[in-house]
C-alpha positions in Angstrom: 149.2 -42.1 111.4 146.8 -43.5 113.9 149.5 -45.7 115.5 151.7 -42.6 115.9 148.9 -40.6 117.5 147.9 -43.5 119.8 151.5 -44.3 120.7 152.3 -40.7 121.8 148.9 -39.9 123.3 147.8 -37.3 120.6 144.5 -39.0 119.7 141.0 -37.5 120.0 140.1 -39.9 122.8 142.9 -38.7 125.1 142.0 -35.0 124.5 138.3 -35.6 125.2 139.1 -37.7 128.3 141.4 -35.0 129.6 138.8 -32.3 129.1 136.1 -34.3 130.7 138.2 -35.1 133.7 139.2 -31.5 134.2 135.7 -30.2 133.8 134.0 -32.7 136.2 136.8 -33.6 138.6 135.8 -33.2 142.2 132.1 -32.9 141.5 131.3 -36.5 141.9 132.4 -37.4 145.5 131.2 -41.0 146.0 130.4 -40.4 149.7 128.8 -37.0 149.1 130.7 -35.3 151.9 133.0 -33.0 150.1 131.9 -29.7 148.4 133.5 -26.9 146.6 133.6 -23.6 148.4 131.1 -22.2 145.9 128.5 -24.9 146.7 128.6 -24.4 150.5 125.8 -22.5 152.2 126.4 -19.1 153.9 127.4 -19.7 157.5 128.5 -23.2 156.9 132.0 -24.2 158.0 134.4 -27.0 157.2 138.0 -28.1 156.6 139.9 -27.5 153.4 140.8 -30.9 151.9 142.2 -30.1 148.5 143.1 -27.2 146.3 143.3 -27.8 142.5 145.3 -25.3 140.7 148.7 -24.2 139.5 151.6 -23.2 141.6 150.7 -19.4 141.3 147.2 -20.0 142.6 148.5 -22.2 145.4 151.0 -19.6 146.4 148.3 -16.9 146.3 145.9 -18.9 148.4 148.6 -19.9 150.8 149.5 -16.2 151.3 145.9 -15.5 152.2 145.9 -18.4 154.7 143.9 -20.9 152.8 145.7 -24.2 153.0 144.7 -27.9 153.2 143.7 -28.7 156.8 142.6 -25.1 157.5 139.1 -24.5 158.9 137.1 -22.0 156.9 133.6 -20.6 157.2 131.7 -19.2 154.2 130.4 -15.8 155.2 128.7 -14.6 152.0 128.7 -14.7 148.2 127.4 -12.4 145.5 124.9 -13.2 142.8 126.0 -14.4 139.4 129.5 -15.7 140.0 130.7 -12.9 142.2 133.4 -13.1 144.9 133.0 -15.5 147.8 133.9 -14.2 151.3 135.3 -16.7 153.8 136.4 -16.3 157.4 139.8 -17.8 158.5 140.2 -17.5 162.3 139.5 -13.8 162.9 140.1 -12.5 159.3 137.7 -12.4 156.4 139.1 -12.9 152.9 137.2 -12.4 149.6 138.3 -14.7 146.7 137.0 -14.9 143.2 134.4 -17.4 142.1 136.8 -19.4 139.9 139.3 -19.8 142.7 136.6 -20.8 145.2 135.4 -23.4 142.8 138.8 -25.1 142.9 138.8 -25.4 146.7 137.4 -28.6 148.0 136.0 -28.5 151.6 134.7 -31.2 153.9 131.9 -29.6 155.8 131.3 -30.1 159.5 128.6 -32.4 160.5 125.4 -30.6 161.6 123.9 -31.9 164.8 120.2 -31.4 165.3 
């Protein structure tokens, strides 16, 4: 039975590894430069690097104007996992906390 499970990828190890990677993917940037949209500060801007999600979420965000390479500025966020408001050019868009957590942004360098 173990050989069958191991051969076809149905073992416990594969399931645990997949869940771990899905849960923590994108949180450990080795250079420390990339953040999710939920971890950015209000007023901070950056460039969208990656959007992790299915085709429906990608289509939804693309229709709102959020695409890789697009500059975004986080305007505000509500307490306790509320919607996140971002500014794209001249328009402001509010997206849910779950969607914002899947958008990886490389913030602009702050000069002092």
